[in-house]
C-alpha positions, 0 to 999 in steps of 0.5 A: 502505532497501532494494528488500528492505525496501519489499517486506516493508513493503509486504505489512505495510501491504497487509494492515494496509490489508484490516483498514482497510478490511474486505470482498470484494477481488476478486484475494483474499489475492494480489492485495490482497499484489500490492496493497499492494506497488504501494502502498507504493512508490508511496505513499513515491515522492508523499510524496518528490516533492510532499509535501516529506517524504523517506522516512526510511532507518530501517523504522520512521518513523512517516511511511513506515508512513503513508505506505505504509497509505495508498497501499496505501489508495488502490490499494485504493480504486481497484482496487474501483472498477475490478474489484469487479463482476468476481468475481460 
């Protein structure tokens, strides 16, 4: 997959992570979107590096999507823990 497809996958993974983890985010929609993109890259890297599951070149591979969504969820939780009260 190209970088553009990883960005698109990250946007979608961020939206799915937001649906799975509803609530108020410190960064709003733009912050959640950027976290989704970063989560897709990090999830794919972790999957390929330590889980011995190379990322498929197919955009519709389930493991690729699971890695991207998992990375987005982890980053979203970490972001909420670090900056959760900044909007109060």
